[in-house]
C-alpha positions as CSV (number, residue, x, y, z in Angstrom):
1,D,0.0,0.0,0.0
2,L,2.9,2.4,0.8
3,L,4.5,1.7,-2.5
4,C,1.3,2.3,-4.4
5,A,0.6,5.5,-2.6
6,A,4.1,7.0,-2.1
7,F,6.3,5.4,-4.8
8,P,4.5,5.0,-8.1
9,L,6.7,3.6,-10.8
10,D,6.3,6.7,-12.9
11,S,7.3,9.0,-10.1
12,T,9.3,12.1,-11.0
13,T,10.7,12.5,-7.5
14,V,12.4,9.1,-7.3
15,T,15.3,8.3,-9.5
16,R,15.2,5.4,-11.9
17,A,18.1,3.7,-10.0
18,D,16.1,3.9,-6.8
19,I,13.0,2.4,-8.4
20,V,15.1,-0.5,-9.8
21,E,16.5,-1.1,-6.3
22,L,12.9,-1.0,-4.9
23,L,11.9,-3.6,-7.5
24,R,14.8,-5.8,-6.8
25,R,13.9,-5.9,-3.1
26,T,10.1,-6.3,-3.5
27,L,9.6,-8.6,-6.5
28,F,10.5,-11.7,-4.5
29,V,7.5,-11.3,-2.2
30,I,5.7,-13.2,-5.0
31,L,7.4,-16.3,-3.7
32,R,5.4,-16.2,-0.5
33,R,2.3,-17.1,-2.5
34,D,0.3,-14.6,-0.4
35,M,-2.7,-13.6,-2.5
36,S,-3.1,-10.3,-0.7
37,L,0.5,-9.2,-1.0
38,N,0.7,-10.3,-4.6
39,R,-2.5,-8.4,-5.5
40,R,-0.9,-5.2,-4.1
41,L,2.4,-5.9,-5.8
42,Y,0.8,-6.4,-9.2
43,T,-1.4,-3.3,-8.7
44,W,1.8,-1.3,-8.1
45,L,3.4,-2.8,-11.2
46,L,0.5,-2.3,-13.6
47,N,-0.8,1.1,-12.6
48,P,0.7,4.6,-13.1
49,S,0.4,7.3,-10.5
50,G,-3.2,8.4,-9.8
51,V,-4.6,5.0,-10.9
52,A,-5.5,2.3,-8.4
53,T,-7.2,-0.4,-10.4
54,M,-6.8,-3.6,-8.4
55,V,-5.6,-6.4,-10.7
56,N,-8.0,-9.0,-9.2
57,S,-11.0,-6.8,-10.3
58,V,-10.5,-8.0,-13.8
59,P,-10.2,-11.7,-14.7
60,V,-6.7,-12.9,-15.4
61,G,-5.8,-12.5,-19.0
62,D,-8.8,-10.2,-19.8
63,D,-8.1,-7.7,-22.5
64,R,-9.8,-5.0,-20.5
65,L,-6.7,-4.9,-18.2
66,D,-4.5,-2.1,-19.6
67,T,-0.9,-3.3,-19.6
68,S,0.6,-0.5,-21.6
69,F,2.1,1.2,-18.6
70,F,3.9,-2.0,-17.5
71,T,5.1,-2.7,-21.0
72,H,6.4,0.7,-21.8
73,T,7.6,1.9,-18.4
74,V,8.0,-0.9,-15.8
75,L,9.2,-3.9,-17.9
76,S,12.7,-2.5,-18.6
77,M,13.2,-1.6,-14.9
78,T,12.0,-5.0,-13.8
79,V,14.6,-6.6,-16.2
80,D,17.3,-4.3,-14.8
81,A,16.3,-5.3,-11.3
82,L,16.6,-9.0,-12.0
83,R,19.9,-8.4,-13.9
84,G,21.3,-6.8,-10.9
85,F,20.1,-9.6,-8.6
86,L,21.7,-12.2,-10.9
87,E,25.1,-10.5,-10.4
88,G,25.1,-11.8,-6.9
89,D,26.0,-15.3,-5.6
90,T,23.7,-16.2,-2.7
91,V,20.9,-14.5,-0.8
92,E,19.7,-15.1,2.7
93,V,16.1,-16.3,2.9
94,R,14.0,-16.5,6.0
95,I,12.8,-20.1,6.4
96,S,9.7,-20.8,8.5
97,M,9.3,-24.3,9.9
98,S,5.7,-25.2,9.9
99,S,6.2,-28.4,11.9
100,T,6.7,-28.1,15.7
101,F,8.0,-31.6,15.8
102,Y,11.0,-31.1,13.6
103,T,14.0,-29.2,14.9
104,P,16.7,-28.8,12.2
105,T,20.4,-29.0,13.1
106,A,22.5,-25.9,13.0
107,A,24.0,-27.1,9.6
108,A,20.5,-27.6,8.2
109,K,19.5,-24.1,9.3
110,D,22.6,-22.6,7.7
111,S,22.0,-24.4,4.4
112,D,18.3,-23.6,4.3
113,A,18.9,-19.9,5.0
114,Q,21.0,-19.5,1.8
115,Q,19.7,-19.7,-1.8
116,F,21.6,-19.3,-5.0
117,V,20.4,-16.3,-7.0
118,E,19.9,-18.3,-10.2
119,V,17.6,-20.8,-8.4
120,R,15.6,-18.1,-6.7
121,T,15.2,-16.2,-10.0
122,C,13.9,-19.4,-11.6
123,R,11.3,-19.8,-8.9
124,L,10.3,-16.1,-9.2
125,L,9.9,-16.4,-13.0
126,T,7.8,-19.6,-12.6
127,C,5.5,-17.9,-10.0
128,M,5.1,-14.8,-12.2
129,Q,3.6,-16.9,-15.0
130,D,0.3,-16.8,-12.9
131,R,-0.1,-13.3,-14.3
132,P,0.0,-13.5,-18.1
133,E,0.1,-9.7,-18.3
134,V,3.5,-9.7,-16.4
135,G,5.1,-13.1,-16.4
136,P,5.7,-13.9,-20.1
137,P,7.2,-10.5,-21.1
138,V,9.6,-10.7,-18.1
139,L,10.5,-14.3,-18.8
140,M,11.4,-13.7,-22.4
141,R,13.8,-10.9,-21.4
142,V,15.3,-12.4,-18.3
143,L,15.7,-16.0,-19.5
144,P,18.8,-15.2,-21.7
145,L,20.4,-13.5,-18.6
146,L,19.6,-16.5,-16.5
147,L,21.0,-19.0,-19.0
148,K,24.3,-16.9,-19.2
149,K,24.5,-16.9,-15.5
150,C,24.1,-20.7,-15.3
151,A,26.6,-21.2,-18.2
152,R,29.2,-19.3,-16.3
153,L,28.8,-21.6,-13.3
154,M,29.8,-24.7,-15.2
155,P,33.6,-24.2,-15.4
156,D,33.8,-22.6,-12.0
157,G,31.8,-25.5,-10.4
158,E,34.0,-28.1,-12.0
159,K,37.1,-26.3,-11.0
160,K,36.0,-26.1,-7.4
161,E,35.0,-29.8,-7.3
162,N,38.5,-30.8,-8.6
163,E,40.4,-28.5,-6.3
164,D,38.5,-28.6,-3.0
165,T,35.3,-30.7,-2.9
166,E,34.5,-29.5,0.6
167,S,34.3,-25.8,-0.4
168,A,32.3,-26.4,-3.5
169,P,28.6,-25.4,-3.2
170,P,26.7,-28.8,-2.9
171,G,24.2,-29.3,-5.6
172,R,24.3,-25.8,-7.1
173,L,24.3,-26.9,-10.7
174,S,21.7,-29.6,-10.1
175,D,19.5,-27.1,-8.3
176,A,19.8,-24.7,-11.2
177,A,19.1,-27.4,-13.8
178,A,16.0,-28.6,-11.9
179,S,14.7,-25.0,-11.6
180,L,15.3,-24.4,-15.3
181,C,13.4,-27.6,-16.2
182,N,10.5,-26.4,-14.1
183,L,10.6,-23.0,-15.6
184,Q,10.7,-24.5,-19.1
185,Q,7.4,-26.2,-18.5
186,Q,5.8,-22.7,-18.2
187,L,6.7,-21.8,-21.7
188,P,4.3,-22.3,-24.7
189,A,5.4,-24.9,-27.1
190,G,7.0,-22.5,-29.6
191,E,8.7,-20.4,-27.0
192,R,9.9,-23.6,-25.2
193,E,11.8,-24.7,-28.3
194,Q,13.3,-21.2,-28.6
195,G,14.3,-21.4,-25.0
196,G,15.9,-24.8,-25.6
197,R,18.0,-23.4,-28.4
198,R,19.1,-20.6,-26.2
199,G,20.2,-23.1,-23.6
200,E,22.2,-25.1,-26.1
201,E,23.9,-21.9,-27.2
């Protein structure tokens, strides 16, 4: 609500760099799968200042939902935000244990609290496909960046495994590959083939 009221994405008082940083820090709230939070986030992404059309007031994919603001203004900043996020290595994630009968070890807590940026980005892109007005355009622009990131991991991962197996991040490449496979299932058939060719390249 604060973002919608005080920081519209076409604001003339906030710099583009600051808006990109706001996007980088807020987009991943989608992974919580909280319908109320997601509704507010997509309202912020799809509406210019002075407009407060709640995205759930129009059926998903309905042509009556105006996406021109997102396409012409917000999309490029969203891509820049995710590009900056992919430049990192790992990110700390708050893990909530729903079971009161399971107490993880200290090592498990440490591993659960860290996620690799490429895996987290895959999960975000997958969840964003729930909104066809937002998800596919972001996916088509961020997927090449994500594939380049994963491609750079391969020689580094092999080098670490050969030199020092204990310091190598366990399962990083396999986690990234699994996340990419899940993401690929979200693509329409034609775009899926195109994404596969990008992966081979």
